[in-house]
C-alpha positions in Angstrom: 18.9 33.2 20.9 17.8 36.6 22.2 20.4 37.1 25.0 23.4 36.7 22.8 21.9 38.9 20.1 21.2 41.6 22.7 24.7 41.5 24.1 26.2 41.8 20.7 24.0 44.6 19.5 24.2 46.6 22.7 27.8 47.7 21.9 27.3 48.6 18.3 28.6 52.1 18.3 28.1 54.5 15.4 30.6 57.3 15.5 29.0 59.6 13.0 28.4 62.6 11.0 24.9 62.9 9.9 22.7 63.7 12.9 19.3 62.9 11.5 16.2 64.8 12.7 15.1 63.6 16.1 11.3 62.9 16.2 9.5 61.2 19.0 9.4 58.1 16.9 13.0 58.2 16.2 13.9 58.0 19.9 12.7 54.4 19.7 15.7 52.2 19.2 15.0 48.5 18.7 17.3 45.5 18.5 16.6 43.1 15.7 18.4 39.8 15.0 21.2 41.4 13.0 21.3 45.2 13.3 20.3 48.0 15.6 17.3 49.7 14.1 16.5 53.4 14.8 13.6 55.4 13.3 15.9 58.3 12.7 13.9 59.7 9.8 10.5 58.2 10.7 11.4 55.0 9.0 13.5 52.1 10.2 17.2 52.7 9.6 20.4 50.9 10.5 22.4 53.0 13.0 25.5 52.0 11.0 24.0 53.9 8.1 23.1 57.0 10.3 26.4 58.0 11.7 26.0 59.5 15.1 28.6 59.7 17.9 26.7 57.4 20.2 27.1 54.1 22.0 23.7 52.2 22.1 23.1 49.8 25.0 20.2 47.4 25.1 18.3 46.4 28.2 19.8 42.9 27.9 23.4 44.3 28.0 22.5 46.5 31.0 21.1 43.5 32.9 23.9 41.1 31.9 26.6 43.5 33.2 24.9 44.6 36.4 24.2 48.1 35.2 21.3 49.2 37.5 21.9 53.0 37.2 24.0 55.7 35.6 26.9 55.2 37.9 27.5 51.6 36.6 27.6 52.5 32.9 31.4 52.7 32.7 31.7 48.8 32.6 30.1 48.8 29.1 31.0 52.4 27.8 34.8 53.0 27.8 34.5 56.8 27.2 32.0 57.3 30.1 32.7 57.6 33.8 30.8 58.7 36.9 31.7 59.7 40.5 29.9 60.8 43.6 30.9 62.5 46.8 28.9 63.0 50.0 25.5 64.1 48.5 23.2 63.0 45.8 21.8 66.4 44.8 25.0 68.2 44.0 28.1 65.9 43.9 27.4 63.5 41.1 29.9 64.1 38.2 29.4 62.5 34.8 32.3 62.5 32.3 32.6 61.7 28.6 36.1 61.6 27.0 37.5 62.7 30.4 35.5 65.9 30.5 33.0 66.6 33.3 32.0 69.4 35.7 33.7 68.8 39.0 31.1 70.0 41.4 29.9 70.0 45.0 27.8 73.0 44.2 24.1 73.0 43.3 24.6 76.0 41.0 26.8 74.1 38.5 25.2 72.5 35.4 26.6 69.3 34.1 28.9 69.2 31.1 27.2 65.9 30.3 23.5 66.4 29.8 20.9 63.8 30.8 17.7 63.3 28.9 15.1 60.9 30.1 12.3 60.1 27.6 13.3 63.2 25.7 13.1 65.6 28.7 16.3 67.3 30.0 17.2 66.6 33.7 18.8 69.8 35.1 21.1 68.0 37.6 22.7 64.5 37.3 21.7 63.7 40.9 18.0 63.9 39.8 18.7 61.1 37.3 20.2 58.5 39.7 17.0 56.3 39.7 16.7 52.7 38.7 17.2 51.4 35.2 14.0 49.3 35.0 11.8 48.7 32.0 14.3 50.5 29.8 14.2 50.4 26.0 17.8 51.7 25.5 20.5 53.9 26.8 22.7 56.0 24.5 26.0 57.7 25.3 26.5 60.6 22.8 30.1 61.8 22.8 31.1 65.4 22.1 29.2 68.7 22.4 25.5 68.5 21.6 23.0 71.3 20.9 21.6 71.5 17.4 19.3 68.5 17.9 18.7 68.4 21.7 16.5 70.7 23.7 19.5 71.7 25.8 23.1 72.4 24.8 25.9 70.4 26.5 29.7 70.8 26.2 31.0 67.3 26.8 28.2 65.0 25.6 24.8 63.6 26.4 23.2 60.6 28.1 19.9 59.6 26.6 17.6 57.2 28.4 14.5 55.9 26.8 11.9 53.8 28.8 9.8 51.2 27.1 6.6 52.7 25.6 3.1 51.2 26.0 2.4 48.4 23.5 -0.9 49.2 21.9 -1.7 45.6 20.9 -0.5 43.1 23.5 -0.9 42.4 27.2 2.5 41.7 28.8 4.9 42.3 31.6 7.6 40.9 33.8 8.7 40.5 37.4 12.4 40.3 38.6 13.5 39.5 42.1 17.1 39.7 43.3 19.0 38.7 46.5 22.7 39.3 47.0 25.6 40.2 49.2 25.3 43.1 51.7 21.7 42.0 52.2 20.9 43.2 48.8 17.2 42.8 47.8 15.5 44.1 44.7 12.1 43.7 43.1 11.2 45.0 39.7 8.1 44.7 37.6 6.0 46.1 34.7 2.6 45.4 33.2 1.3 46.5 29.8 -2.5 46.7 29.2 -4.1 47.7 25.9 -7.2 49.8 26.8 -8.4 50.2 23.2 -6.7 47.7 21.0 -4.2 49.3 18.6 -5.3 52.7 19.9 -4.6 53.2 23.6 -2.5 51.3 26.2 -1.3 51.8 29.7 2.1 50.7 31.1 2.9 50.6 34.8 6.4 50.1 36.1 7.8 49.8 39.6 11.0 48.9 41.4 12.5 48.8 44.9 16.1 48.2 45.8 17.7 47.9 49.2 21.3 47.1 50.2 23.3 47.4 53.4 26.2 49.9 53.2 29.7 48.6 52.6 31.5 51.3 54.6 31.5 50.6 58.4 31.3 53.6 60.6 32.9 53.9 64.1 32.9 56.7 66.6 35.9 58.1 68.5 35.7 55.4 71.1 35.6 52.5 68.6 31.9 51.8 68.8 30.3 50.8 65.6 27.6 53.3 64.6 26.3 51.6 61.5 27.0 51.5 57.8 27.3 54.0 55.0 27.0 53.8 51.2 23.8 51.8 51.2 20.8 51.7 48.9 17.1 52.2 49.8 15.1 53.4 46.9 11.7 53.2 45.3 10.5 54.0 41.7 7.0 54.1 40.3 6.2 55.1 36.7 2.9 55.1 34.8 2.4 55.8 31.1 -0.6 56.2 28.7 0.2 55.9 25.0 -2.0 56.3 22.0 -2.1 56.5 18.2 -5.1 57.8 16.3 -6.2 57.1 12.8 -5.2 60.6 11.9 -1.6 59.8 12.8 -1.7 61.8 16.0 0.2 59.8 18.6 2.0 60.4 21.9 2.3 59.4 25.5 1.9 60.9 28.9 4.2 59.8 31.7 4.3 60.3 35.4 7.0 59.1 37.7 7.7 59.2 41.4 10.8 58.0 43.2 12.4 58.3 46.6 15.6 57.4 48.3 16.4 57.1 52.0 19.9 55.7 52.2 22.9 56.5 54.3 25.6 57.6 51.8 28.6 59.9 52.0 31.3 58.4 54.3 34.9 59.1 53.5 37.9 57.0 54.4 41.3 58.5 55.5 44.2 57.6 53.3 46.8 60.0 54.7 47.3 60.8 58.4 47.6 64.4 59.6 51.0 65.4 60.9 49.1 66.5 64.0 48.0 62.9 64.4 51.4 61.4 63.8 53.0 63.8 66.3 50.6 62.4 69.0 49.0 65.8 69.7 45.4 64.7 69.8 45.6 62.9 73.2 47.2 66.0 74.7 43.9 67.9 74.3 41.7 65.0 75.3 40.7 63.8 71.8 42.2 60.3 72.0 45.1 58.8 70.2 43.7 59.2 66.7 41.6 62.3 67.1 38.5 60.5 66.0 40.0 58.8 62.9 39.7 55.0 62.6 41.3 52.2 60.7 44.5 50.3 61.6 46.2 50.9 58.2 46.3 54.5 57.2 49.3 55.9 55.2 51.7 58.0 57.1 54.2 58.7 54.3 52.9 60.8 51.4 54.4 58.2 49.0 53.2 55.0 50.6 50.6 54.0 48.0 50.3 50.4 49.2 49.5 51.5 52.7 47.0 53.9 51.4 45.3 51.1 49.5 45.3 49.0 52.7 43.3 51.8 54.3 40.8 51.8 51.4 40.5 48.0 51.4 39.4 48.0 55.1 36.3 50.1 54.3 36.3 51.6 57.8 35.5 55.3 58.4 35.1 57.5 61.4 31.9 59.5 62.1 30.0 61.0 65.0 26.7 59.9 63.5 25.4 57.9 60.5 24.5 60.1 57.5 20.8 60.6 57.0 20.1 61.9 53.5 16.8 61.5 51.7 15.2 62.6 48.4 12.0 62.3 46.5 10.8 63.6 43.2 7.7 63.8 41.1 7.8 64.3 37.3 5.5 64.6 34.4 6.3 64.3 30.7 4.1 64.9 27.7 5.3 63.7 24.2 3.1 64.5 21.2 3.6 64.0 17.5 1.3 65.0 14.7 1.8 64.7 10.9 1.1 68.1 9.3 1.8 66.9 5.8 2.8 63.6 4.2 6.4 64.7 4.6 6.5 66.7 7.8 5.6 66.3 11.5 5.3 68.6 14.5 6.7 67.2 17.8 6.3 68.6 21.3 8.0 67.4 24.5 7.2 69.1 27.7 8.1 68.3 31.3 7.5 69.3 34.9 9.7 68.0 37.8 9.8 68.7 41.5 12.9 67.4 43.3 13.4 67.6 47.0 16.4 66.4 49.0 17.7 66.7 52.6 21.2 66.2 53.8 22.5 65.4 57.2 26.1 64.2 57.6 29.3 64.5 59.6 31.2 67.0 57.5 34.6 66.5 59.2 34.5 62.8 58.4 35.9 61.7 61.7 34.6 60.2 65.0 34.9 63.6 66.6 32.0 65.9 67.1 33.5 68.8 65.1 31.5 70.1 62.1 28.2 68.8 60.8 25.5 69.5 58.2 22.5 69.1 60.4 18.7 69.4 60.8 17.8 67.9 57.4 19.3 70.7 55.3 16.8 70.8 52.4 17.2 71.6 48.7 14.3 71.9 46.2 14.7 72.0 42.5 11.7 72.8 40.3 12.1 72.6 36.5 9.8 73.1 33.5 10.8 72.4 29.9 9.2 72.9 26.6 10.6 71.7 23.2 8.8 72.2 19.9 10.1 70.8 16.6 8.9 70.7 13.1 10.8 68.3 10.8 10.5 66.4 7.6 12.1 65.6 4.3 12.0 67.3 0.9 13.5 67.0 -2.6 12.4 63.3 -2.9 14.0 62.4 0.4 17.4 64.0 -0.3 16.9 66.6 2.4 16.1 65.9 6.0 15.3 69.2 7.7 14.4 70.2 11.3 13.7 73.5 13.0 12.9 73.8 16.7 12.6 76.0 19.8 13.3 75.3 23.4 12.4 77.0 26.7 13.1 76.0 30.2 12.8 77.5 33.7 14.5 76.2 36.8 14.3 77.3 40.4 16.7 76.2 43.1 16.2 76.8 46.8 18.8 75.4 49.1 19.2 75.7 52.9 22.4 74.3 54.5 22.4 74.2 58.3 26.0 74.0 59.7 27.0 73.4 63.3 30.2 73.3 65.3 30.3 70.3 67.7 31.6 69.8 71.2 35.1 68.8 70.0 35.8 71.8 67.7 37.7 73.9 70.3 39.9 70.9 71.3 40.6 70.1 67.6 41.8 73.7 67.2 43.9 73.1 70.3 45.6 70.1 68.8 46.4 72.1 65.6 47.9 74.9 67.7 49.6 72.6 70.2 52.8 72.1 68.3 53.5 75.7 67.2 52.8 77.0 70.8 54.3 74.1 72.7 50.9 73.7 74.4 51.0 77.2 76.0 47.4 77.9 74.9 45.9 74.7 76.5 43.2 72.6 75.0 41.0 75.4 73.6 43.0 78.4 72.3 40.0 80.1 70.7 38.4 80.4 74.1 41.7 81.7 75.6 41.8 84.5 73.0 38.1 85.3 72.9 36.5 84.1 76.1 33.9 82.3 73.9 33.4 78.5 73.6 32.9 77.8 69.9 30.8 74.6 70.5 27.2 75.0 69.5 27.9 77.7 66.9 25.3 77.3 64.1 24.0 79.1 61.0 21.6 78.5 58.1 23.0 79.4 54.7 20.3 80.2 52.1 20.9 79.9 48.4 18.6 80.6 45.5 19.0 80.5 41.7 16.2 81.2 39.2 17.2 80.3 35.6 15.6 80.8 32.2 16.8 79.4 28.9 15.5 80.0 25.5 16.9 78.7 22.2 16.0 78.2 18.5 17.8 75.6 16.5 18.0 73.8 13.2 19.7 70.7 11.9 19.6 69.8 8.2 21.2 66.9 6.2 21.4 67.0 2.4 22.4 63.9 0.4 24.6 65.4 -2.3 24.9 62.0 -4.0 24.0 58.5 -2.9 27.4 58.3 -1.2 28.1 61.9 0.0 26.1 63.8 2.6 26.4 67.2 4.3 24.9 68.3 7.6 24.6 71.9 8.9 23.3 72.7 12.4 22.8 76.0 14.1 21.5 77.0 17.6 21.1 80.4 19.3 20.8 80.2 23.1 19.9 82.9 25.5 20.6 82.3 29.2 19.6 84.3 32.3 20.0 83.5 35.9 19.2 85.4 39.2 21.3 84.1 42.1 21.4 85.1 45.8 22.9 84.2 49.1 21.5 85.1 52.5 21.7 83.8 56.1 19.2 82.9 58.8 19.3 81.6 62.3 22.7 83.0 63.0 24.1 81.8 66.3 27.7 82.8 66.2 29.5 84.7 68.9 33.0 83.2 68.3 33.6 85.2 65.0 32.9 88.7 66.3 35.0 87.8 69.4 37.8 86.6 67.2 37.8 89.8 65.2 37.9 91.8 68.5 40.9 89.8 69.7 42.7 90.3 66.4 41.9 94.1 66.5 43.3 94.5 70.0 46.5 92.6 69.2 45.8 89.9 71.7 46.7 87.3 69.1 50.4 86.8 68.2 51.1 87.9 64.6 52.4 84.5 63.7 49.0 82.9 64.6 46.7 85.6 63.4 45.9 84.0 60.0 45.1 80.7 61.6 43.1 82.2 64.5 41.0 84.2 62.0 40.4 81.2 59.7 39.3 78.9 62.6 37.5 81.5 64.7 35.7 82.9 61.6 35.3 79.6 59.8 34.1 80.4 56.3 31.1 78.0 56.5 29.7 79.6 59.7 30.9 83.2 59.8 28.2 85.8 59.9 27.8 87.7 56.6 28.3 91.4 56.0 30.1 92.2 59.3 31.8 95.7 59.2 35.1 93.9 59.2 34.2 92.3 55.8 35.9 95.3 54.2 39.2 94.2 55.6 38.9 90.5 56.1 37.7 87.9 53.6 34.4 87.3 55.4 31.1 86.1 53.7 29.0 88.7 52.0 25.4 88.3 50.9 24.6 88.9 47.3 21.6 89.1 44.9 22.9 89.4 41.4 22.1 88.6 37.8 23.9 86.5 35.1 23.2 86.8 31.4 24.8 85.3 28.4 24.0 84.3 24.8 25.8 82.1 22.4 25.7 80.8 18.8 26.3 77.1 18.6 27.0 75.5 15.2 28.1 72.2 13.6 29.2 71.1 10.1 29.6 67.5 9.1 30.4 65.6 6.0 30.0 61.9 5.4 31.0 59.5 2.6 30.0 55.9 2.0 32.6 53.9 0.2 30.5 50.8 0.1 27.3 49.7 1.8 29.5 48.3 4.6 32.2 51.0 5.0 31.8 54.8 5.5 33.7 57.7 6.9 32.9 61.1 8.3 34.4 64.4 9.5 32.8 67.0 11.7 33.3 70.3 13.5 31.1 71.5 16.4 31.2 74.7 18.5 29.6 73.8 21.8 28.6 75.7 24.9 27.6 75.4 28.6 26.1 78.2 30.5 27.9 79.9 33.4 26.1 80.9 36.6 26.6 81.4 40.3 28.8 79.9 42.9 26.1 79.0 45.4 28.4 79.0 48.4 28.8 81.2 51.5 32.3 82.3 50.4 31.4 83.2 46.8 31.4 86.9 47.4 34.0 87.0 50.2 36.3 90.0 50.0 34.2 91.5 47.4 34.7 88.7 44.9 32.3 88.2 42.0 30.1 85.2 42.8 29.5 84.5 39.1 31.6 82.2 36.8 31.7 82.4 33.0 30.2 80.1 30.4 32.3 77.2 29.1 32.9 76.8 25.3 34.4 74.1 23.2 35.5 73.6 19.6 35.4 69.9 18.7 36.9 68.2 15.7 36.2 64.6 14.9 36.9 62.1 12.0 35.8 58.5 12.0 35.4 55.3 10.1 32.7 52.7 10.7 32.4 49.4 9.1 30.6 46.0 9.0 32.9 43.2 7.9 33.1 39.4 7.3 29.5 38.9 6.2 28.2 41.2 9.0 29.9 39.1 11.7 32.0 42.0 12.8 31.5 45.7 13.3 34.5 48.0 13.7 34.2 51.7 14.4 37.1 54.1 14.9 37.0 57.8 15.8 39.7 60.4 16.4 38.8 63.6 18.1 40.2 66.9 19.4 38.3 69.1 21.8 39.6 72.5 22.8 37.8 74.1 25.8 37.9 77.8 26.8 36.8 79.1 30.2 36.7 75.5 31.5 34.6 75.5 34.7 36.3 74.3 37.8 35.1 73.9 41.4 37.6 72.9 44.1 37.6 72.3 47.8 40.6 73.8 49.6 39.9 72.0 52.9 38.2 75.1 54.3 36.0 76.4 51.5 34.7 75.8 47.9 36.0 78.1 45.2 34.9 78.3 41.5 36.9 79.7 38.6 37.3 79.4 34.9 40.5 77.9 33.4 41.3 79.7 30.1 42.3 76.4 28.3 41.7 72.7 28.6 41.9 69.9 26.0 40.6 66.5 25.4 42.2 64.6 22.4 42.1 60.9 21.7 41.1 57.8 19.7 38.2 55.5 20.3 37.9 52.0 18.9 34.9 49.7 19.4 34.1 46.3 17.9 31.5 43.5 18.1 32.4 40.1 16.7 30.1 37.0 16.2 32.7 34.3 15.2 30.3 31.4 15.6 26.6 31.1 16.3 25.9 31.7 20.0 29.2 33.4 20.8 29.6 37.2 20.8 32.8 39.1 21.6 32.9 42.9 22.2 35.8 45.2 22.8 36.5 48.9 23.2 39.6 51.0 23.6 39.8 54.7 24.4 43.2 56.4 24.3 42.9 59.8 25.8 44.9 62.9 26.6 42.5 65.1 28.6 44.6 67.7 30.3 45.3 71.4 31.0 48.0 72.6 28.6 51.2 74.1 30.1 49.9 77.6 29.2 46.4 77.0 30.6 46.5 80.0 32.9 46.7 82.6 30.1 48.1 86.0 30.6 46.9 86.6 34.1 47.7 83.4 36.1 46.3 82.9 39.6 47.5 80.3 42.0 44.5 78.0 41.7 44.8 77.9 37.9 48.6 77.8 37.7 48.8 74.6 39.8 46.5 72.8 37.2 48.6 73.7 34.1 50.4 70.7 32.6 48.3 68.1 34.5 45.5 65.8 33.4 41.9 66.5 34.1 40.3 64.9 37.1 39.4 61.2 36.7 40.5 61.1 33.0 42.7 57.9 32.6 44.9 57.9 29.5 43.8 54.3 28.6 40.5 52.6 29.1 39.8 49.2 27.6 36.8 46.9 27.8 36.6 43.3 26.7 33.6 41.1 26.9 32.3 37.7 25.8 28.8 36.2 25.8 27.9 32.6 24.9 24.5 30.9 24.9 23.4 27.4 24.1 21.0 24.7 25.1 21.3 22.1 27.8 18.2 20.2 26.8 15.2 20.9 24.5 13.6 22.8 27.3 16.5 24.5 29.0 18.9 27.1 27.6 21.8 28.8 29.3 24.0 31.8 28.8 27.3 33.0 30.3 28.5 36.6 30.1 31.7 38.3 31.3 32.8 41.9 30.9 36.2 43.4 31.8 37.1 47.0 32.2 40.7 48.1 32.6 41.8 51.7 33.2 45.2 53.3 33.7 46.0 55.5 36.6 44.0 58.7 37.0 43.9 61.8 39.2 41.1 61.8 41.7 41.1 65.4 43.0 40.8 68.8 41.4 44.3 70.1 42.3 47.3 68.1 41.2 49.7 70.3 43.2 49.3 72.2 46.5 48.1 75.8 45.9 50.7 78.1 47.4 49.7 80.9 49.7 50.5 84.6 49.1 53.3 84.4 51.7 54.8 81.3 49.9 54.7 83.1 46.5 56.5 86.1 48.0 59.1 83.9 49.7 59.7 81.9 46.5 60.0 85.1 44.4 57.4 84.0 41.7 54.3 82.0 41.3 56.0 79.3 39.2 58.7 78.8 41.8 56.2 78.6 44.6 54.1 76.0 42.7 57.2 73.9 42.1 58.2 74.1 45.7 54.8 73.2 47.0 54.9 69.8 45.3 52.3 67.3 44.3 49.2 66.6 46.4 49.6 63.3 48.2 47.4 60.3 47.2 46.0 62.2 44.3 46.6 59.2 41.9 44.3 56.2 41.8 46.5 53.4 40.4 45.5 51.4 37.3 42.9 48.7 38.0 40.8 46.0 36.2 37.2 45.2 37.2 35.2 42.2 36.0 31.5 41.6 36.0 30.1 38.1 35.2 26.7 36.4 34.9 25.5 32.8 34.4 21.9 32.2 33.6 19.4 29.5 32.8 16.1 30.0 30.8 13.4 27.9 29.5 13.0 27.6 25.7 10.2 30.2 25.6 12.1 32.8 27.7 9.4 32.8 30.3 11.5 32.0 33.3 15.2 32.7 34.1 17.6 32.0 37.0 20.8 34.0 37.0 23.9 34.1 39.2 26.0 37.2 39.0 28.9 39.1 40.4 30.1 42.7 39.9 33.7 43.7 40.5 34.5 40.1 40.8 38.2 40.5 41.9 37.2 43.1 44.5 39.2 46.1 43.2 38.3 48.8 45.7 39.0 52.2 44.1 38.8 55.9 45.0 36.4 58.1 43.1 37.2 61.4 44.7 40.1 62.3 47.0 40.2 65.5 49.0 41.8 67.4 51.9 40.1 66.2 55.1 38.3 69.0 56.7 40.3 70.6 59.6 42.9 67.9 59.6 46.0 69.9 58.5 47.6 67.5 56.0 45.2 64.6 56.2 43.7 63.2 53.0 40.4 61.3 52.7 38.6 59.6 49.8 35.1 58.6 48.7 35.2 54.9 47.7 33.6 53.1 44.8 31.7 49.8 45.1 33.6 46.6 46.2 32.6 43.1 45.0 28.9 42.4 45.0 27.3 39.0 44.1 23.8 37.5 44.1 21.0 35.7 42.3 18.2 37.0 40.2 14.9 35.2 39.2 12.9 36.5 36.3 9.4 35.8 35.1 8.0 37.2 31.8 4.4 37.1 30.7 
């Protein structure tokens, strides 16, 4: 019964010590009737015997649980999480053990590396394509580097697509229809060209779904939907194996996405809104915000959830992003002796994306990213390894080198809309009792801010070079030692410039401030809104006094030695233990934002380092009917990289200390034939320690200390069951259900409001000001439980299948990211994760 076997084996997790050398062949992970097989040393080996901190997921498990891309993986991997904000290219955040790089900045690298067919993907957004024709997905926990082409500080996600079969013609077609007008078509065909020598494999997929967030303008007119899917994937492979042992494959893939994504829902009303000031300047009762149930009180969690459940957002237009990419991968392996191979993996990838969205997230025409703001990322990677065994197989050795280049070019086109001046009027109406009218900026400057526009230009060229080795020595049949080492050299050139500057309001604002025409009590606000950070011209003479944007063209260089030591001991063939220490690293770089060098600030941020300790036990019990794996870990980060949105700008900084400690338990049980149970539990303390700010605290860092990391729940549990049987001699069936429960979690970068310099002075100290500022409202996503389920019918030969499925069966609508709504003075908004989806899938194998 293949489905039950796949579901059982998919969650076999080996938390391990001995990282065996990674050849091209060893990336193949197959799922037999009883065990997970990996060619970790160029020969089949049970993953329970090759201890690696990894969760292995089969294609059957991905399909049974509705996992169609990276963002759905959390339902089957309790230590993994993903979130996304308004863009695909720069706002996808992957987390393992609560650790990820919070980012809305294309200059940030991910703490969780993504490797597809052995090639490193430089940004998570590039890897959002369809899981189709996949061989396996592996979630490696903890820092990586001595085996992979690229070092990562939190973990790695490894995706292997099915290789060409050199001997048999085959393929499949899957078709799906579901809620929200969901349609999907997937297929693959495998054709041997020269039997047992050369084969071609072609894969394709298309997926479309209507958005689940409804968008309305300021007058209550429906504009359309956001958070939809519209994507295409094509992949072709040529694989071969010669009599000499030379084997490999060449891959080419193309994908594109044209889907409206990025709407945000309001969960906390602005005091300006609740005071009824918007209609006084002609912006309507709600000032462009929509939805009947939005929380007014900062403590009304139920009302905030009501707002989320409505899935209604305000916008002045429907988001219009798009992306496409073209990639090439070459994977070659040649035996240089009977006991050693040389392996090469090289890749080229061109990724292009455009973004066009309402950046104030309301029905007003206030502030937009417009004119198809483009980003282009070109990457080239080369990895060369020589590996083998010696001393009658007691030593597995590996040495390798890695080189990569990446070029990022981004243009962001900002524009102020027709309602910007009036929005400023609403913000100023209360403090001035309406004395300045509907457009105070025009009163002070004589300039209408509407139509102000600018193009921000960012560039980063990166080069990375490393040499690495990883060696495992079997001291005895039961005891093994692993030593790994990696030297990395990183260099980056980053720059910021401007073009198409159409901004008269900022110079006029500076003139008004210089003449004293602006009351002192309003000067800070007038400056911030008249010289809005996103649109202010750079390098104005006043930049020496005011925190205005400054262009930069600078260089970042760093080098690091990464190392690991591990020991493993096998008590019996079914029970083993291990302990490990790893020093990991993730490169620093540039804050690619217009405010990065404001006030003379350094636009660079430092590299992130981690010391990781882990011990574990793995076992196979009860005549192999149960696997039970336990791991305990401590991860101590230094110079932890953080990016936060203040409501007016993006800032980056390094927090001196952050920790991730916890316990992971995973099990798979086959109590009777046909029935498989799986469970996982992650108990986590991922947080900033009380002394995280170090000796020189700054407000942004001080407000984090003593609080958990973003989107790092203390408890995550998964529980699943799969059963298959026969209805008749010709018809089989299976039923599968998977539950994921998580405790409450923070959904924004800052747990507490960052105090201003004036607030710190008034309170007498930074600590007192932080305490007085209080918690950020609606920062916490309450605990929730999500359930996926599937019922399927197949013929006895597994040629046909009919499946009925549902994801998020109980419709738990949750927040992924919560933030200060742009220009709303106290309002909070959130990006929402998927509600309930359901549908039917038909499969045909041949």
